[in-house]
N, C-alpha and C positions, 0 to 999 in steps of 0.2 A: 536497546534493543528498540528500532519499530510497529506499529501497531501490525503497519503488513508484511514482515515477516511473524510478528507473533501469532499472529492470523495461521497465518505462511504452516508451519512450523504446530500447531495443533493439528491444523485438520493436518497429519503427516503428505502435502502434499510439494512434489521439487517443482523446480524453475518452469522447466518444459511447464509438465502438466497445467499454474494456473496459465506463462503465456500464452500454448495455440486454446484456450477457455476462454482467450480476451481480446484473442490476434492481438501479440504486439510479441517479440524477443526475451526470449530469456535475460537477455541483455540489458535487454528493456527493462524486465519488470526484474532488477538485483541494482540497478539504481535508483527505484523509486524503493526497491526494498533498504542501501543504504542513505538517502537525500529525504526518505515521511514524504506520504499523499503531505500537496496545503492546497488543493483547490478542490473545488465539489465534485467539477467535472471531473477530475482520477480519478476520487475513490466512488464514483457513481462506479464511474470504466468497473476499477477492483472489485467493486463490491459482486459484477456478476459470477468473481469466482472463489467467490464465494460464499453458501444458500446456509441463509436464518441469518450471516452478519448485514442491518444496517450501514450505508456507505456514510457514516454520520463512523463512524465508532474505528472507518481505516482512517477518519483524519487526529493527527498531531497538535495538541493545543499550542498555540502557539510560542515563536519565540520571544521572550525576552532580550534587548539588545543593549547590550553592557556600553553605550557609547552617547552621546556626549549628549544631554535633553534638556 
């Protein structure tokens, strides 16, 4: 579960409610929940929907790649 989904469920908000607060569609919020928030720019935007939660808390930890090193 991504951090965005965790905080949305913790605050008992629906996708529509989060989307209305930040000016996006519910489908866009759902996509962000599935993929996770990876950039600070998006984290700041989504943090506006969750009072008391900083944008740093919404960022997903860096993914490790299992490719060639």
